[in-house]
N, C-alpha and C positions, 0 to 999 in steps of 0.2 A: 423102192430102191433096188429090189432084186432084178428089175428090168435093166438097170444101168450097171450094177455091180454084182459080182459073184458072191452070194451070201449063203450062209448055212444056219439053220435054226438049231441052236444048242439047247433049247428048252428053257425052263425057268432058271433065273440066275441063282446060283448056290454058293459061288466063291469068286471073289474078285479082289486082286491085289492084297491078299491077306485078310480080307473081311469076309466072314461067313454070313450067308443070308439064309434064314429059315422062315417057314411059313406056318403059322398056327391059326387056323381058321381064316379070318379076315385080317389078321395082324401079321406084320413083318418084323422080324427080330434080326438085328445086326450085332455080331460079336466077332472077337478075334481070338477065339480059344486056341486054335492051332498055333497061331503066331506067338501068343504068350507062352504056350508050352514049349515051343522051340527055343524061345529066348531063355526060359528058365533052365532048360536042359543044357544049352550052350555054355552057360556060366555057372553050372553046378548047383542050381537051386531047385532041381526037380523034386527032391524028396524032403525039403526042409519043412519045419513047422511053420504054419501060417500065422499071421498076426491080424488083429481085428481092424487096424487103422493103417493107412499108408504113411503117416507121419505123426510124431509125438506133438501134442498140442502146445507145449511150452518150449519147444526147441528154438534156439536162436543161432542159426547158421551164420558164420562170419568168414571173411577172407583172412582174418588175422589170428584165428585160433585153430590149431591143428598142425599136423605134419604132412608135408608134400607126399603125394603118392609116387610109388616107384613105377607103376604102370598107368600113367594117365590116359593112355589110349583106350584101355578097357573101360574106364569111367566114361569117356566120350562115346564109346560104342554102345554101352548100355543106355545111357541117357538119350542118345539119338533114337534108339529103338523105342524107348518109353514115349518119346514125343509122337511117334506114329500110333501108339496104342491109345493116346488121348482122343483120337477121332471117334472111338466108340466107348470110351471110358472117362466121362467127365468127372467121375468121383476121384480120379487121381490127378486132375488138371493142376490143382494148386501145388501139390507135392512135386510134380514134375517141373512146374515152372520154377520152383525154388532151387532145385538141384541143377537146372539148366543155367542158372546165374553164376555157376562156378566152373564152367567148362574150361576156361583159360588157366585157372590156377586151382585145381581141385586138391582138396586135402583129405586126410583120413576120416574126419568127421562127416564130410560131405558124402564119402563113399558108404559110410554107415547108414546115412539117410537113404541112399539109393538101394542098399540091401533091404532096408525095411519096406520100401515100395515093392520090391520083388517078392518078399515074403507075404505081403498083403495080396499081391496078384496070385500067388500060389493057392490061396484059399478062396479066391473069387474069380477063378479062371473062366467060369461059365457066365459071368455077368456081361450085359450088353445093353443095347437100346431097343426098345419096343415101340413100334408105330402102329397106332390104331386108327381106323377110319372115324371121321367126325363130320357132321354137317355144319359145325360152327367154325367158319373160316376167319378166325380172329388171331391177331398177334398180341401176345402178352409177355411182358418181361419182368424180371426181378433183378435189382441191382444192389450192390453192397460194396463196402471198402474196408480194408484193414489198415487203419491209420498209422503211419510211421512205423511199420512192422520191421523194416530192414535196419538192423543194428549198425550197419556200416555207413549208410548214407541217409537213413530215416525217410526213405521214399515209401509211399503207401502202395498198396496193391488193390487194383480194381477188379471186380468180378461181376459178371452178369450171365444170365441164362434166358433165352427167349424161346417161347413156345408158339407153335402154329397148329391150330386145330387140336390143342391139348397135348401135342407131341413136342418134345425137346428137339429143336433144330439148330440152335446156335448157342455157344457158351464160350466164355473166355476168362482167364485168370492172368492178369498182366500187370507188371510193375509200372506205376506212373512215372512220367518223365521229369516232374518237378516236385519239390518238397511242398506238401500241403501244410498250411499253418493252422488248420482246424479240421475237426472231423467233418464239419459241413462242407468244407472245400473238397476234401477227399471224396466224400459221397457224391458231390455234384459233378466232379470229373468222371466218376463212374456212370452217372446218369447220362452225361454227354456221350460217352463211349457207346453205351447201350442204344441211345437214340440214333447215333450214326449207323449202327448195325441194323436197326429197324428200317432206316431210310433205304439201305441197300436191299434188304429183304423185300420191302414193298416194291422197289424197282424191279427186282427179279421176278416177283409174282406178277407184276404188270406185264412184263415181257412174255410170260407164260399165259397171259389172258386170264389170270385168276384174280377175282375181285374180293378183297378182304371185307369182313363185316365190321362196321363201326370204326372207331378210332383205335389206333395202337395204344396199349396201356402199359405203363411202367409202374412198378411198385417199389418203393424205397422206404426204409425204416428210419430215416433221418428227417425230422420235422422241418428243420431249417432248409435243407436242400429242396424239399417238396415245395415249401413256401416261395423260395427264390425262383422256381421254375415258372410260376405264373405272375410274379410280382413285377410290374413294369418299372419299378424304381431300382436303379443300379446302386446298391449299397456300397459304401466305401470299403468294407471288408472284402468285397468281391471284385474290385476293379482289376486286380491282376489276373482274374479268370474271365475277362470280359468276352472273349471270343466264344468260349463254351456257354456263357450266359446267353448271348444273343442267339446262338445256334439252337439251343433247346427252347428258348422263349419264342422264337419265330415258329417252330413246329407247333407249339402249343397254341399260338395266336392263329395259325392257319387251320387249326382244327385237325391236324394230322397226328397229334399225340396228346395224351393226358397222363399226368403223373400224380399218383395218389400215395398217401401214407399207409403203411402196413405195420402192425405191431411187430417188434423184433422177434417175438416168439412164434410168429406166423410167417416169417420171411422164408425165402427159397433161394439161396444164393450159391456162389462159388468162391467165397472169400473169408469165412469166419474161423471159428475154433472147431476142432473136430475130435471125436472119439467114436469112430464109426462102429455101428453095430452091423449085423448082416444087412446088406443093402438090397432093398427090394422096392422099386418104384411102381406104384399101382397106376401111374399115369392118369390121374384125375385131371379135371380142368385146372389150369394154373391157379385160379383163385382159391382152390381147395388145398393147394400144396403148402407145406410148412417150411420153416426156416432151414431145416436140415437139407432139403433138396438144393437150395440155392447156395448154401454155404459150402457144399462139397467141392465146388470148383475153385472158389477163392481160398478156402482153407479147409483141409480134409478132416476136421475133427468134430463136426457137429453130430449130435446124437439124433437118430431117427432115420428116415428114408433118404435115399440119394438118387441122383440122376442115372440110375442103372437098373437093370432088370435081370432077374435070374430065372 
């Protein structure tokens, strides 16, 4: 490229668009320490006492309880910045997703939830993602759902995290678009979302001429959802989720995906209950991870390790 364009070698990448890159042996660590510190200083949280979790486990945020904020612009500014922080901090993904749902009509109780996230970030400012080399080029994902968690519309929240070569590469905590009539339905919609993400990742890896080892594997802690993935019979209780049914089932039939049951105590998601301890992900193979890692994105209150590294 230097023959066609004027280029300058700036050396190893260390900082790009607010993301800090550091190298520890063969590992690469991504963090946003300076970006978070600037955000905290800007809004007066530089010296506040930190909290162990980004959100209270039993909190029920609603659009109908609370007092309208006098300065809603500040709320939107902070939440917008928090959305950018999620690109290296999956441990706050669920909490940020919740407060983002009140951007148009933010209340004082919503702002208290935002303040708690900032106080959590104050004590975990040096957390980030660590990528380690591996010879096992496999895609593995964990899915979960928080059934009917929204008190206003009873929509469920889907969460998943996907590992490639044992490194976390994709995660999501997102509100489902329709009301689920059972936990199995909510969990199955989460499986469909994670399966779609895996299809995209396999396509991306194919364009990069990277061949994955074996089938992509999804782990789900709901027996009914796992059974429906491979069952060719369309049960009456699942007729209204027919498109998701056939999408996942086709991938299973083609040998591109396998869905297995994992005990709830060994789950790894982004959607459950949380009471975070000091977060430190040792980045083992996905099959060795526990429920805490996966729950951090869907719900930030699980005890144990999370998808972050210190």
